[in-house]
C-alpha positions as CSV (number, residue, x, y, z in Angstrom):
1,M,0.2,0.0,-0.1
2,G,1.0,3.5,-0.5
3,E,3.0,5.1,2.5
4,K,3.7,8.6,3.7
5,G,6.8,9.9,2.1
6,S,6.3,7.6,-1.1
7,N,5.3,8.9,-4.2
8,P,1.5,9.0,-4.8
9,Q,-0.1,6.4,-6.9
10,N,-1.6,7.5,-10.2
11,I,-4.9,6.2,-10.8
12,L,-6.6,6.6,-14.3
13,I,-10.5,6.3,-14.4
14,P,-11.5,5.5,-18.0
15,L,-13.8,8.4,-19.2
16,E,-13.9,8.5,-22.9
17,V,-13.9,5.6,-25.4
18,D,-13.5,5.7,-29.2
19,S,-15.6,3.8,-31.9
20,S,-13.2,0.9,-31.4
21,H,-14.0,0.6,-27.6
22,L,-10.5,1.6,-26.7
23,V,-10.0,4.2,-24.0
24,T,-8.8,7.5,-25.3
25,G,-9.6,9.6,-22.3
26,F,-9.0,9.4,-18.5
27,V,-9.4,11.2,-15.2
28,V,-6.1,11.1,-13.3
29,L,-6.1,11.0,-9.5
30,F,-2.9,11.2,-7.3
31,D,-3.1,9.8,-3.8
32,H,-0.7,8.1,-1.3
33,G,-3.4,6.0,-0.3
34,F,-4.2,4.1,-3.4
35,P,-2.7,0.5,-3.4
36,K,0.3,0.2,-5.6
37,E,-1.5,-2.4,-7.9
38,G,-4.7,-0.2,-8.0
39,Q,-4.6,0.7,-11.7
40,K,-4.1,-2.9,-13.0
41,T,-7.0,-3.9,-10.6
42,L,-9.1,-1.2,-11.7
43,L,-8.6,-2.0,-15.5
44,D,-9.5,-5.6,-14.7
45,Y,-12.8,-4.5,-13.6
46,A,-13.3,-1.7,-16.4
47,G,-12.6,-4.4,-19.1
48,S,-11.2,-1.6,-21.3
49,S,-7.7,-1.4,-23.1
50,F,-5.5,1.5,-23.7
51,R,-4.6,2.5,-27.2
52,E,-1.3,1.0,-28.2
53,S,0.1,4.4,-29.0
54,G,-0.4,7.3,-26.6
55,A,-1.3,9.5,-29.5
56,N,-4.8,11.2,-29.1
57,L,-4.9,10.2,-25.4
58,T,-6.6,13.0,-23.3
59,I,-5.8,13.2,-19.6
60,H,-8.2,15.3,-17.4
61,R,-6.8,16.6,-14.1
62,K,-9.8,18.0,-13.2
63,L,-13.4,18.3,-14.2
64,D,-14.1,21.8,-15.0
65,D,-16.9,21.3,-17.3
66,P,-20.5,19.9,-16.6
67,A,-20.4,17.3,-19.5
68,L,-17.2,16.0,-17.9
69,E,-18.8,15.7,-14.6
70,D,-21.6,13.8,-16.1
71,G,-19.4,11.5,-18.0
72,Y,-17.4,10.9,-14.9
73,T,-20.4,9.8,-12.8
74,I,-21.5,7.7,-15.7
75,A,-18.1,6.1,-15.8
76,L,-18.4,5.3,-12.1
77,L,-21.7,3.8,-12.5
78,K,-20.6,1.5,-15.2
79,L,-17.6,0.4,-13.0
80,A,-20.2,-0.2,-10.2
81,H,-21.9,-2.4,-12.7
82,S,-18.7,-4.4,-13.3
83,I,-18.1,-4.8,-9.6
84,D,-21.7,-6.5,-9.4
85,C,-21.2,-8.6,-12.3
86,C,-18.2,-10.4,-10.7
87,N,-20.5,-13.2,-9.8
88,E,-24.0,-14.4,-10.6
89,Y,-25.3,-13.7,-7.2
90,S,-24.7,-9.9,-7.2
91,A,-25.4,-9.2,-10.6
92,N,-28.1,-6.4,-9.7
93,H,-26.8,-5.8,-6.3
94,T,-26.4,-1.9,-6.5
95,Q,-29.9,-1.5,-8.1
96,K,-31.6,-3.5,-5.3
97,T,-29.7,-1.7,-2.7
98,A,-30.7,1.7,-4.4
99,Y,-34.2,0.5,-4.6
100,W,-34.6,-0.2,-1.0
101,A,-32.6,2.8,0.0
102,H,-35.2,5.1,-2.0
103,K,-38.0,3.2,-0.6
104,I,-37.0,3.6,3.3
105,A,-35.9,7.4,2.6
106,G,-39.2,8.1,0.9
107,K,-40.9,6.7,4.0
108,M,-38.8,9.0,6.1
109,G,-39.9,12.3,4.4
110,F,-36.9,13.0,2.3
111,N,-37.7,15.4,-0.6
112,E,-37.2,14.5,-4.1
113,E,-33.8,16.2,-4.4
114,A,-32.3,14.2,-1.4
115,L,-34.1,11.0,-2.6
116,N,-31.9,11.3,-5.9
117,R,-28.7,11.7,-3.9
118,I,-29.3,8.7,-1.8
119,T,-30.2,6.8,-4.8
120,L,-27.0,7.8,-6.5
121,A,-25.0,7.2,-3.4
122,S,-26.5,3.7,-3.1
123,Q,-25.5,2.9,-6.7
124,L,-21.9,4.1,-5.9
125,H,-21.6,2.7,-2.4
126,D,-19.1,-0.2,-3.4
127,I,-17.2,1.9,-6.0
128,G,-14.0,1.5,-3.9
129,K,-14.1,-2.2,-4.5
130,V,-12.4,-1.5,-8.0
131,M,-9.3,-1.2,-5.7
132,V,-9.8,-4.6,-4.4
133,P,-8.5,-7.5,-6.3
134,K,-11.0,-9.8,-7.8
135,S,-9.4,-12.8,-6.1
136,V,-10.4,-11.1,-2.9
137,L,-13.8,-9.9,-4.0
138,T,-14.8,-13.4,-5.2
139,K,-13.0,-15.6,-2.9
140,P,-15.4,-18.4,-1.9
141,S,-13.9,-18.9,1.6
142,Q,-12.9,-16.7,4.5
143,L,-10.5,-13.9,3.8
144,S,-7.2,-13.9,5.4
145,D,-6.2,-11.1,7.9
146,E,-4.4,-9.2,5.1
147,E,-7.2,-9.7,2.6
148,W,-9.7,-8.4,5.1
149,K,-7.6,-5.3,5.7
150,I,-7.7,-4.6,2.0
151,M,-11.4,-5.3,1.9
152,K,-12.3,-2.9,4.8
153,R,-10.5,-0.1,2.9
154,H,-13.0,0.0,0.1
155,P,-15.3,2.7,1.6
156,T,-12.4,5.0,1.8
157,F,-11.0,4.2,-1.6
158,G,-14.7,5.1,-2.8
159,G,-14.3,8.4,-1.3
160,M,-10.9,8.9,-3.0
161,I,-12.4,7.9,-6.6
162,M,-15.4,10.2,-6.1
163,K,-13.3,13.3,-5.0
164,P,-12.4,14.6,-8.5
165,S,-16.0,15.4,-9.0
166,P,-17.3,18.5,-7.0
167,R,-20.8,17.3,-7.8
168,L,-20.1,14.1,-5.7
169,H,-18.6,15.5,-2.9
170,A,-21.8,15.7,-0.9
171,L,-22.2,12.0,-1.6
172,I,-18.7,11.0,0.0
173,P,-19.6,10.9,3.6
174,L,-22.6,8.6,2.6
175,V,-20.3,6.2,0.5
176,T,-17.5,6.1,3.3
177,A,-19.8,5.6,6.2
178,H,-22.0,2.8,4.7
179,H,-20.1,0.1,6.9
180,E,-20.2,2.3,10.2
181,N,-22.2,0.3,12.7
182,F,-24.8,2.1,15.1
183,N,-22.8,1.0,18.2
184,G,-19.6,2.2,17.0
185,T,-17.9,-1.1,16.1
186,G,-17.9,-0.4,12.3
187,Y,-15.4,0.7,9.9
188,P,-13.4,2.8,8.6
189,L,-13.7,5.4,11.3
190,G,-15.8,3.7,14.0
191,L,-18.7,6.2,14.1
192,A,-21.6,5.8,16.1
193,G,-25.3,6.6,16.2
194,E,-26.0,10.0,14.9
195,Q,-22.3,10.7,14.0
196,I,-23.2,8.5,11.1
197,P,-25.0,10.3,8.4
198,L,-28.7,9.2,8.2
199,P,-28.7,8.5,4.6
200,A,-25.6,6.3,5.4
201,R,-27.6,4.5,8.0
202,I,-30.3,3.8,5.3
203,I,-27.8,2.6,2.7
204,S,-26.5,0.0,5.4
205,V,-29.8,-1.5,5.9
206,A,-30.7,-1.5,2.3
207,D,-27.3,-3.1,1.3
208,T,-27.5,-5.8,4.1
209,Y,-31.0,-6.9,3.1
210,A,-30.1,-6.8,-0.5
211,T,-26.9,-8.9,0.2
212,M,-28.5,-11.5,2.4
213,T,-31.4,-12.2,0.0
214,E,-29.0,-12.6,-2.9
215,G,-26.8,-15.3,-1.4
216,R,-23.3,-16.0,-2.2
217,V,-21.0,-19.0,-3.4
218,Y,-20.6,-20.1,0.1
219,R,-24.3,-19.7,1.4
220,R,-27.7,-20.0,0.0
221,P,-29.8,-16.7,-0.3
222,S,-31.9,-15.9,2.8
223,T,-35.6,-15.6,2.4
224,G,-37.1,-12.2,3.0
225,V,-38.3,-13.2,6.3
226,E,-34.8,-14.5,7.3
227,A,-33.3,-11.4,6.4
228,L,-35.7,-9.3,8.1
229,R,-35.1,-11.2,11.4
230,E,-31.4,-10.6,11.1
231,L,-31.9,-7.0,10.6
232,I,-34.0,-7.0,13.7
233,R,-31.5,-9.0,15.9
234,Y,-28.9,-6.6,14.9
235,S,-31.0,-3.5,15.3
236,G,-29.4,-0.9,17.7
237,R,-26.0,-2.7,17.3
238,Q,-25.1,-2.7,13.7
239,F,-28.2,-0.9,12.5
240,D,-30.3,2.4,13.3
241,P,-33.6,0.8,14.9
242,E,-35.7,3.4,13.1
243,V,-34.4,2.5,9.7
244,V,-34.8,-1.2,10.4
245,S,-38.3,-0.6,11.7
246,I,-39.2,1.0,8.3
247,M,-37.6,-1.6,6.3
248,V,-39.6,-4.2,8.0
249,D,-42.7,-2.4,7.5
250,L,-42.0,-1.9,3.8
251,A,-41.2,-5.7,3.3
252,I,-44.1,-7.0,5.3
253,S,-46.7,-4.6,4.0
254,G,-45.8,-5.0,0.4
255,G,-44.7,-1.6,0.1
256,G,-41.8,-2.6,-1.8
257,D,-40.6,-5.3,-4.3
258,H,-37.0,-5.3,-5.6
259,T,-38.1,-7.8,-8.3
260,Q,-39.7,-4.9,-9.8
261,C,-36.9,-2.7,-9.7
262,K,-35.6,-1.1,-12.9
263,P,-32.3,0.9,-13.1
264,R,-33.0,4.6,-12.6
265,S,-31.9,6.8,-15.3
266,V,-28.6,8.3,-14.4
267,Y,-29.6,11.3,-16.3
268,T,-32.6,11.8,-13.8
269,V,-30.2,11.5,-11.0
270,L,-27.7,13.9,-12.6
271,S,-30.4,16.5,-13.3
272,S,-30.4,17.1,-9.5
273,P,-28.4,20.3,-8.5
């Protein structure tokens, strides 16, 4: 991993693709905190190749145009989808998380602008996993201590990746805090209770419910009832009790059904100030 005093790692986020599907434009990020193999890992998820020649490559060091900001957000959403597609169980994970987060936040009285922000943050909540090797992300057995250290950094990586876009700055605390626990035992900062932004507490419940009902290679998917029981069991410890209560009400009253969820237009989300 990058260390203080060492040169910052250069991470290039694919932004522009030509008619041959070769990357011709990038946003460049500099930070000591990125892993040394970060670029190779990211391009493994992106599935895009450089031009053989550096001619006509465009490097953006800042996003100083609304169209570039739109393009950057869309590029991150595509990367988030690539993360989901690493295995068959999570192919629609971010959409399901965003669906339930939007439903919960709506019940809690968030206005349309805030709902759009929570939806976009939900879709980007795992974007930092593009810095986590696929071998770690898809490992069918328990992670080693070192692998777990890498995995636990993904919320921080997510914030670093979102930083180039001023438009996304308000969402960074929501993405970096979605693994904080209500009792202060989460990561990366050990925030507790109302120290955790409410939208992040909402995303945490939505993310967990989506994950449990999807299943993984090493475990079968939980039924909706089983997932709700786990949320209730950890209410007040891992999760905000009020958010859990609303999630339970939505699920048992028929107020939500993620099987009907359709990807929300990124243009609708991007239109919010």
